[in-house]
SEKEFI-507752 format. One record per atom (N, C-alpha, C): atom name; x, y, z; residue in one letter. Coordinates in steps of 0.1 Angstrom, whole numbers, padded with zeros to 4 digits. Layout:
CA X Y Z A
...
This chain:
N 0251 -0030 0177 M
CA 0246 -0032 0163 M
C 0245 -0018 0156 M
N 0251 -0017 0144 N
CA 0251 -0004 0137 N
C 0238 -0001 0131 N
N 0236 0011 0126 A
CA 0223 0015 0120 A
C 0219 0007 0109 A
N 0228 0003 0100 S
CA 0225 -0005 0088 S
C 0219 -0019 0093 S
N 0226 -0024 0103 S
CA 0222 -0038 0108 S
C 0208 -0037 0114 S
N 0205 -0026 0122 I
CA 0192 -0024 0128 I
C 0181 -0023 0117 I
N 0184 -0015 0106 A
CA 0175 -0014 0095 A
C 0172 -0027 0089 A
N 0183 -0034 0086 A
CA 0181 -0047 0079 A
C 0173 -0057 0088 A
N 0175 -0057 0101 L
CA 0168 -0066 0110 L
C 0153 -0061 0110 L
N 0151 -0049 0112 A
CA 0137 -0043 0113 A
C 0129 -0046 0101 A
N 0134 -0043 0089 I
CA 0127 -0044 0077 I
C 0124 -0059 0074 I
N 0134 -0067 0075 C
CA 0133 -0082 0072 C
C 0123 -0088 0082 C
N 0124 -0085 0095 C
CA 0114 -0090 0105 C
C 0100 -0086 0102 C
N 0098 -0073 0099 L
CA 0085 -0068 0096 L
C 0079 -0075 0084 L
N 0088 -0077 0074 A
CA 0083 -0084 0062 A
C 0078 -0098 0065 A
N 0083 -0104 0075 C
CA 0079 -0118 0079 C
C 0068 -0117 0090 C
N 0064 -0105 0094 G
CA 0054 -0104 0105 G
C 0059 -0107 0118 G
N 0072 -0106 0121 A
CA 0078 -0112 0133 A
C 0082 -0101 0143 A
N 0080 -0088 0140 L
CA 0086 -0078 0149 L
C 0074 -0071 0157 L
N 0076 -0071 0170 A
CA 0066 -0065 0179 A
C 0072 -0053 0186 A
N 0064 -0044 0191 A
CA 0068 -0033 0198 A
C 0074 -0036 0211 A
N 0085 -0029 0215 L
CA 0091 -0031 0228 L
C 0082 -0025 0238 L
N 0080 -0031 0250 P
CA 0070 -0026 0260 P
C 0074 -0012 0265 P
N 0087 -0008 0265 D
CA 0091 0004 0271 D
C 0092 0015 0260 D
N 0087 0013 0248 R
CA 0088 0023 0238 R
C 0074 0025 0232 R
N 0071 0037 0228 A
CA 0058 0041 0222 A
C 0056 0033 0209 A
N 0046 0025 0207 P
CA 0044 0018 0195 P
C 0037 0026 0184 P
N 0040 0024 0172 V
CA 0033 0030 0161 V
C 0027 0019 0153 V
N 0014 0020 0151 R
CA 0006 0009 0145 R
C -0002 0014 0133 R
N -0003 0005 0124 L
CA -0011 0008 0111 L
C -0018 -0005 0107 L
N -0031 -0003 0105 V
CA -0039 -0015 0101 V
C -0038 -0017 0086 V
N -0037 -0030 0083 V
CA -0036 -0034 0069 V
C -0048 -0044 0066 V
N -0054 -0042 0054 R
CA -0065 -0051 0051 R
C -0061 -0059 0038 R
N -0064 -0072 0039 D
CA -0060 -0080 0027 D
C -0072 -0081 0018 D
N -0070 -0089 0007 T
CA -0081 -0090 -0003 T
C -0093 -0097 0001 T
N -0092 -0104 0013 F
CA -0104 -0112 0018 F
C -0110 -0104 0029 F
N -0106 -0092 0032 G
CA -0113 -0084 0042 G
C -0107 -0086 0056 G
N -0097 -0094 0057 H
CA -0091 -0096 0070 H
C -0082 -0084 0074 H
N -0079 -0082 0087 Q
CA -0071 -0071 0091 Q
C -0059 -0076 0098 Q
N -0048 -0069 0096 D
CA -0036 -0072 0104 D
C -0030 -0058 0108 D
N -0022 -0058 0118 T
CA -0016 -0045 0123 T
C -0001 -0046 0122 T
N 0004 -0036 0115 L
CA 0019 -0034 0115 L
C 0023 -0026 0127 L
N 0034 -0030 0134 T
CA 0038 -0023 0146 T
C 0053 -0022 0146 T
N 0058 -0010 0149 L
CA 0072 -0007 0152 L
C 0072 0003 0163 L
N 0083 0004 0170 T
CA 0084 0015 0180 T
C 0088 0028 0173 T
N 0084 0038 0180 A
CA 0088 0052 0174 A
C 0103 0053 0174 A
N 0110 0048 0184 A
CA 0124 0049 0184 A
C 0131 0041 0172 A
N 0125 0030 0169 T
CA 0131 0022 0158 T
C 0128 0030 0145 T
N 0116 0035 0143 L
CA 0114 0043 0131 L
C 0123 0055 0130 L
N 0126 0062 0141 D
CA 0135 0073 0141 D
C 0149 0069 0136 D
N 0153 0057 0142 S
CA 0166 0052 0138 S
C 0167 0049 0123 S
N 0157 0043 0118 L
CA 0156 0039 0104 L
C 0157 0051 0095 L
N 0149 0062 0099 A
CA 0148 0074 0091 A
C 0161 0081 0091 A
N 0168 0081 0102 S
CA 0181 0088 0103 S
C 0192 0081 0095 S
N 0191 0068 0094 A
CA 0201 0060 0087 A
C 0198 0058 0072 A
N 0185 0059 0069 H
CA 0181 0057 0055 H
C 0174 0069 0049 H
N 0180 0077 0041 P
CA 0173 0089 0036 P
C 0160 0086 0030 P
N 0158 0075 0023 Y
CA 0145 0072 0016 Y
C 0135 0065 0025 Y
N 0138 0066 0038 L
CA 0127 0063 0048 L
C 0123 0075 0056 L
N 0129 0086 0053 S
CA 0125 0099 0060 S
C 0111 0103 0055 S
N 0103 0109 0064 T
CA 0090 0113 0060 T
C 0090 0124 0049 T
N 0100 0132 0048 D
CA 0100 0142 0037 D
C 0102 0136 0024 D
N 0111 0126 0023 S
CA 0113 0118 0010 S
C 0100 0111 0007 S
N 0094 0104 0016 L
CA 0083 0095 0014 L
C 0070 0103 0010 L
N 0069 0115 0015 A
CA 0058 0124 0012 A
C 0058 0129 -0003 A
N 0070 0131 -0008 M
CA 0072 0138 -0021 M
C 0074 0127 -0032 M
N 0081 0117 -0029 L
CA 0085 0107 -0039 L
C 0074 0096 -0041 L
N 0072 0093 -0054 D
CA 0064 0081 -0057 D
C 0070 0069 -0050 D
N 0062 0060 -0043 P
CA 0067 0049 -0036 P
C 0077 0040 -0043 P
N 0074 0037 -0056 D
CA 0083 0029 -0063 D
C 0096 0036 -0066 D
N 0096 0049 -0068 T
CA 0108 0057 -0070 T
C 0116 0057 -0057 T
N 0109 0059 -0046 A
CA 0117 0059 -0033 A
C 0124 0046 -0031 A
N 0117 0035 -0034 W
CA 0123 0021 -0033 W
C 0135 0020 -0042 W
N 0134 0024 -0054 Q
CA 0145 0022 -0063 Q
C 0157 0031 -0059 Q
N 0154 0043 -0055 R
CA 0165 0052 -0050 R
C 0172 0046 -0038 R
N 0164 0040 -0029 N
CA 0169 0034 -0017 N
C 0179 0023 -0021 N
N 0176 0016 -0031 L
CA 0185 0005 -0036 L
C 0197 0011 -0042 L
N 0195 0021 -0051 R
CA 0207 0026 -0058 R
C 0216 0034 -0048 R
N 0211 0039 -0038 A
CA 0219 0046 -0028 A
C 0227 0037 -0019 A
N 0225 0024 -0021 G
CA 0232 0014 -0013 G
C 0227 0013 0001 G
N 0215 0019 0004 E
CA 0210 0019 0017 E
C 0203 0006 0021 E
N 0198 -0002 0011 A
CA 0191 -0014 0014 A
C 0200 -0026 0014 A
N 0204 -0030 0026 R
CA 0213 -0041 0027 R
C 0206 -0054 0031 R
N 0193 -0054 0030 Y
CA 0185 -0065 0035 Y
C 0181 -0074 0023 Y
N 0185 -0071 0011 G
CA 0181 -0080 0000 G
C 0184 -0074 -0013 G
N 0183 -0081 -0024 E
CA 0185 -0076 -0037 E
C 0173 -0069 -0043 E
N 0175 -0061 -0053 G
CA 0164 -0053 -0059 G
C 0152 -0061 -0063 G
N 0154 -0074 -0067 R
CA 0144 -0082 -0072 R
C 0137 -0090 -0061 R
N 0141 -0088 -0049 C
CA 0135 -0094 -0037 C
C 0121 -0088 -0034 C
N 0110 -0095 -0038 E
CA 0097 -0089 -0036 E
C 0094 -0087 -0022 E
N 0098 -0097 -0013 N
CA 0095 -0096 0001 N
C 0102 -0084 0007 N
N 0114 -0082 0002 C
CA 0122 -0070 0007 C
C 0115 -0057 0004 C
N 0110 -0057 -0008 Q
CA 0102 -0045 -0012 Q
C 0090 -0043 -0004 Q
N 0083 -0054 -0001 D
CA 0071 -0054 0007 D
C 0075 -0048 0021 D
N 0086 -0053 0027 G
CA 0090 -0048 0040 G
C 0093 -0033 0040 G
N 0100 -0029 0029 Y
CA 0103 -0014 0028 Y
C 0090 -0006 0028 Y
N 0080 -0011 0019 F
CA 0067 -0004 0018 F
C 0060 -0003 0032 F
N 0061 -0014 0039 E
CA 0054 -0014 0052 E
C 0061 -0005 0062 E
N 0074 -0005 0063 V
CA 0081 0004 0072 V
C 0079 0018 0068 V
N 0079 0021 0055 A
CA 0077 0034 0050 A
C 0063 0039 0053 A
N 0053 0031 0052 A
CA 0040 0035 0055 A
C 0038 0038 0070 A
N 0044 0030 0078 L
CA 0044 0033 0093 L
C 0050 0047 0096 L
N 0062 0049 0089 S
CA 0069 0061 0092 S
C 0061 0073 0087 S
N 0055 0073 0076 L
CA 0047 0084 0070 L
C 0034 0086 0078 L
N 0028 0075 0083 S
CA 0016 0076 0090 S
C 0017 0084 0103 S
N 0029 0084 0109 R
CA 0031 0092 0121 R
C 0029 0107 0119 R
N 0033 0112 0107 R
CA 0032 0126 0104 R
C 0018 0130 0100 R
N 0009 0120 0097 Q
CA -0004 0122 0092 Q
C -0015 0117 0100 Q
N -0013 0118 0113 A
CA -0023 0114 0123 A
C -0035 0123 0121 A
N -0047 0118 0124 G
CA -0059 0126 0123 G
C -0067 0125 0110 G
N -0062 0116 0102 F
CA -0069 0114 0089 F
C -0074 0099 0087 F
N -0078 0094 0099 D
CA -0082 0080 0099 D
C -0093 0076 0089 D
N -0103 0085 0088 L
CA -0115 0082 0080 L
C -0110 0080 0065 L
N -0102 0090 0060 R
CA -0098 0089 0047 R
C -0088 0078 0045 R
N -0079 0076 0055 R
CA -0069 0065 0054 R
C -0077 0051 0053 R
N -0086 0049 0062 T
CA -0094 0037 0061 T
C -0102 0035 0048 T
N -0108 0046 0044 G
CA -0116 0045 0032 G
C -0107 0043 0019 G
N -0096 0049 0018 L
CA -0087 0047 0007 L
C -0081 0033 0007 L
N -0076 0029 0018 Q
CA -0071 0015 0019 Q
C -0082 0005 0015 Q
N -0094 0007 0020 S
CA -0105 -0002 0016 S
C -0108 -0002 0002 S
N -0108 0010 -0004 S
CA -0111 0011 -0019 S
C -0100 0004 -0027 S
N -0087 0006 -0024 M
CA -0076 0000 -0031 M
C -0076 -0015 -0029 M
N -0079 -0019 -0017 S
CA -0080 -0034 -0014 S
C -0091 -0040 -0022 S
N -0102 -0033 -0024 E
CA -0113 -0039 -0032 E
C -0109 -0040 -0046 E
N -0102 -0030 -0052 V
CA -0097 -0031 -0065 V
C -0088 -0043 -0067 V
N -0079 -0044 -0057 N
CA -0069 -0056 -0057 N
C -0077 -0069 -0057 N
N -0087 -0070 -0049 R
CA -0095 -0082 -0048 R
C -0102 -0085 -0061 R
N -0107 -0075 -0068 V
CA -0113 -0077 -0081 V
C -0103 -0082 -0091 V
N -0091 -0076 -0092 F
CA -0081 -0080 -0102 F
C -0076 -0094 -0098 F
N -0075 -0097 -0085 Q
CA -0070 -0110 -0081 Q
C -0080 -0121 -0086 Q
N -0093 -0117 -0085 C
CA -0104 -0126 -0089 C
C -0103 -0128 -0104 C
N -0102 -0118 -0111 L
CA -0102 -0118 -0126 L
C -0090 -0126 -0131 L
N -0079 -0124 -0124 D
CA -0066 -0131 -0128 D
C -0065 -0145 -0123 D
N -0075 -0149 -0115 G
CA -0075 -0163 -0110 G
C -0064 -0165 -0100 G
N -0060 -0154 -0092 G
CA -0050 -0155 -0082 G
C -0037 -0148 -0087 G
N -0026 -0152 -0081 G
CA -0013 -0146 -0085 G
C -0007 -0140 -0073 G
N 0007 -0141 -0072 T
CA 0014 -0136 -0060 T
C 0015 -0121 -0060 T
N 0014 -0115 -0072 H
CA 0015 -0100 -0073 H
C 0004 -0094 -0064 H
N -0008 -0099 -0064 H
CA -0019 -0094 -0056 H
C -0016 -0095 -0041 H
N -0009 -0106 -0037 M
CA -0006 -0108 -0023 M
C 0005 -0098 -0019 M
N 0014 -0094 -0028 H
CA 0024 -0084 -0025 H
C 0017 -0070 -0024 H
N 0007 -0068 -0032 M
CA 0000 -0055 -0031 M
C -0006 -0053 -0018 M
N -0010 -0063 -0010 V
CA -0015 -0062 0003 V
C -0006 -0054 0012 V
N 0007 -0057 0010 S
CA 0018 -0050 0018 S
C 0021 -0036 0013 S
N 0018 -0034 0000 R
CA 0021 -0021 -0006 R
C 0010 -0010 -0006 R
N -0002 -0015 -0004 I
CA -0013 -0006 -0004 I
C -0012 0005 0007 I
N -0008 0001 0019 P
CA -0006 0011 0030 P
C 0002 0023 0026 P
N 0014 0021 0019 L
CA 0022 0032 0015 L
C 0016 0040 0004 L
N 0009 0033 -0005 L
CA 0002 0041 -0016 L
C -0008 0050 -0009 L
N -0015 0045 0001 T
CA -0025 0053 0008 T
C -0018 0065 0015 T
N -0007 0063 0022 E
CA -0001 0074 0029 E
C 0005 0084 0020 E
N 0010 0079 0008 H
CA 0015 0089 -0002 H
C 0004 0097 -0007 H
N -0007 0091 -0010 A
CA -0019 0099 -0015 A
C -0024 0109 -0004 A
N -0024 0104 0008 L
CA -0028 0113 0019 L
C -0019 0125 0020 L
N -0006 0123 0018 A
CA 0004 0134 0019 A
C 0001 0145 0008 A
N -0002 0140 -0004 S
CA -0006 0149 -0015 S
C -0019 0156 -0012 S
N -0029 0148 -0006 G
CA -0042 0154 -0003 G
C -0041 0165 0008 G
N -0032 0163 0018 I
CA -0030 0173 0028 I
C -0025 0186 0022 I
N -0015 0184 0013 R
CA -0009 0196 0007 R
C -0019 0204 -0002 R
N -0029 0197 -0008 T
CA -0038 0204 -0017 T
C -0052 0206 -0011 T
N -0054 0202 0002 G
CA -0067 0204 0008 G
C -0077 0194 0003 G
N -0072 0182 -0002 F
CA -0080 0171 -0007 F
C -0089 0176 -0018 F
N -0084 0185 -0027 K
CA -0092 0189 -0038 K
C -0093 0178 -0049 K
N -0104 0177 -0055 V
CA -0106 0167 -0066 V
C -0104 0174 -0079 V
N -0094 0169 -0087 K
CA -0091 0176 -0100 K
C -0100 0170 -0111 K
N -0102 0157 -0110 R
CA -0111 0150 -0120 R
C -0120 0140 -0113 R
N -0132 0143 -0113 S
CA -0142 0135 -0106 S
C -0143 0121 -0113 S
N -0143 0111 -0105 V
CA -0145 0097 -0111 V
C -0156 0090 -0103 V
N -0167 0087 -0110 S
CA -0178 0080 -0104 S
C -0175 0065 -0102 S
N -0183 0059 -0094 K
CA -0181 0044 -0091 K
C -0183 0037 -0104 K
N -0192 0041 -0112 T
CA -0195 0034 -0125 T
C -0183 0036 -0134 T
N -0177 0048 -0135 K
CA -0165 0050 -0143 K
C -0153 0042 -0138 K
N -0152 0041 -0125 L
CA -0141 0033 -0119 L
C -0142 0019 -0123 L
N -0154 0013 -0123 Q
CA -0156 -0001 -0127 Q
C -0153 -0003 -0141 Q
N -0157 0007 -0150 A
CA -0154 0006 -0164 A
C -0139 0006 -0166 A
N -0131 0014 -0158 R
CA -0117 0015 -0160 R
C -0110 0002 -0156 R
N -0116 -0005 -0145 V
CA -0111 -0018 -0141 V
C -0112 -0028 -0153 V
N -0124 -0028 -0159 L
CA -0126 -0037 -0171 L
C -0116 -0033 -0182 L
N -0114 -0021 -0185 R
CA -0105 -0017 -0196 R
C -0091 -0021 -0193 R
N -0087 -0022 -0180 A
CA -0074 -0026 -0176 A
C -0071 -0040 -0180 A
N -0082 -0048 -0182 R
CA -0080 -0062 -0185 R
C -0086 -0064 -0199 R
N -0084 -0054 -0208 Q
CA -0089 -0055 -0222 Q
C -0082 -0067 -0229 Q
N -0090 -0074 -0237 G
CA -0084 -0086 -0243 G
C -0084 -0098 -0235 G
N -0089 -0097 -0222 W
CA -0090 -0108 -0213 W
C -0102 -0117 -0217 W
N -0100 -0130 -0218 N
CA -0111 -0139 -0222 N
C -0115 -0147 -0210 N
N -0128 -0148 -0208 E
CA -0133 -0156 -0197 E
C -0131 -0171 -0200 E
N -0128 -0178 -0190 D
CA -0126 -0193 -0191 D
C -0139 -0200 -0186 D
N -0146 -0207 -0195 P
CA -0158 -0213 -0191 P
C -0156 -0224 -0181 P
N -0144 -0229 -0179 D
CA -0141 -0239 -0169 D
C -0137 -0233 -0156 D
N -0136 -0219 -0155 E
CA -0133 -0212 -0143 E
C -0144 -0201 -0141 E
N -0156 -0205 -0138 P
CA -0167 -0195 -0137 P
C -0164 -0185 -0125 P
N -0156 -0189 -0115 Q
CA -0153 -0180 -0104 Q
C -0145 -0168 -0109 Q
N -0139 -0168 -0120 T
CA -0131 -0157 -0125 T
C -0139 -0149 -0136 T
N -0152 -0151 -0137 S
CA -0160 -0144 -0147 S
C -0161 -0129 -0142 S
N -0163 -0120 -0151 T
CA -0165 -0106 -0147 T
C -0177 -0104 -0138 T
N -0188 -0112 -0141 G
CA -0200 -0111 -0133 G
C -0198 -0114 -0119 G
N -0190 -0125 -0117 N
CA -0187 -0130 -0103 N
C -0178 -0120 -0096 N
N -0167 -0116 -0103 C
CA -0156 -0108 -0097 C
C -0161 -0094 -0094 C
N -0170 -0088 -0102 L
CA -0174 -0075 -0100 L
C -0188 -0074 -0093 L
N -0193 -0085 -0089 A
CA -0206 -0085 -0081 A
C -0204 -0076 -0068 A
N -0212 -0066 -0067 G
CA -0212 -0058 -0055 G
C -0200 -0048 -0055 G
N -0193 -0047 -0065 F
CA -0181 -0039 -0065 F
C -0184 -0024 -0062 F
N -0193 -0018 -0070 P
CA -0196 -0004 -0067 P
C -0201 -0001 -0053 P
N -0209 -0010 -0048 E
CA -0215 -0009 -0035 E
C -0205 -0009 -0024 E
N -0193 -0016 -0026 R
CA -0183 -0017 -0016 R
C -0173 -0005 -0016 R
N -0175 0004 -0026 L
CA -0166 0015 -0027 L
C -0171 0027 -0018 L
N -0163 0035 -0013 P
CA -0168 0046 -0005 P
C -0173 0057 -0014 P
N -0181 0066 -0008 D
CA -0187 0077 -0016 D
C -0178 0089 -0018 D
N -0167 0089 -0011 D
CA -0158 0101 -0011 D
C -0152 0103 -0025 D
N -0155 0114 -0032 P
CA -0149 0117 -0045 P
C -0134 0117 -0046 P
N -0128 0122 -0035 W
CA -0113 0122 -0035 W
C -0107 0108 -0034 W
N -0114 0099 -0027 I
CA -0109 0085 -0026 I
C -0111 0078 -0039 I
N -0122 0080 -0046 L
CA -0124 0074 -0059 L
C -0114 0079 -0069 L
N -0111 0092 -0069 E
CA -0101 0097 -0078 E
C -0087 0091 -0075 E
N -0083 0090 -0063 Q
CA -0070 0085 -0059 Q
C -0069 0070 -0063 Q
N -0080 0063 -0061 T
CA -0080 0049 -0064 T
C -0078 0047 -0079 T
N -0085 0055 -0087 A
CA -0084 0054 -0102 A
C -0069 0057 -0106 A
N -0062 0065 -0099 K
CA -0048 0069 -0103 K
C -0038 0057 -0102 K
N -0042 0047 -0093 V
CA -0032 0036 -0091 V
C -0036 0023 -0097 V
N -0046 0024 -0106 L
CA -0051 0011 -0112 L
C -0041 0003 -0119 L
N -0031 0011 -0126 D
CA -0021 0003 -0133 D
C -0011 -0004 -0125 D
N -0011 -0002 -0111 R
CA -0003 -0010 -0102 R
C -0008 -0024 -0100 R
N -0021 -0026 -0103 F
CA -0027 -0039 -0100 F
C -0027 -0048 -0112 F
């Protein structure tokens, strides 16, 4: 099987949650949290990740650390490296984000507290928007994409020493969430999507780390 076929199989299988680590290879694992607080674990072997990175320039850790995740995905497509689906294939993009997150997380071991905190913070924002929107498949896709957003933010934080450029309080973050849905009208027949219900306990579930709050605020437009 050639490198392109291996990449296609690995990414497609991971997108479907069907790929497990080979027992004779070192596994690389990354925990993913969905909007309901459940946890899943992405797993690929180190050897598979190395093969993918060597065959696909936009799965290399150097590219992933510097490029915005959406930009990396689009360049991956334009370069003709993505042979596992069309550009509009949302599940294919999910698979790419998951493999890319695993790849980048290998280089950024030792930052588990910030990784977990940022993933949790972004997942909480995703949960709130999903609640306000009354559902939607976009928020389900974001579950697969949050890990790479987290790893990309970590890469930037490592380079800058996790400096906070613009402090964002929990109250300000909640206000920005509401502004992102400006013009949204509550449906009296759908009380579960009311702002009061969706935002109940929101600030309390956010971490206290100023860097995490700042990074969360930066990606609000993705939700």
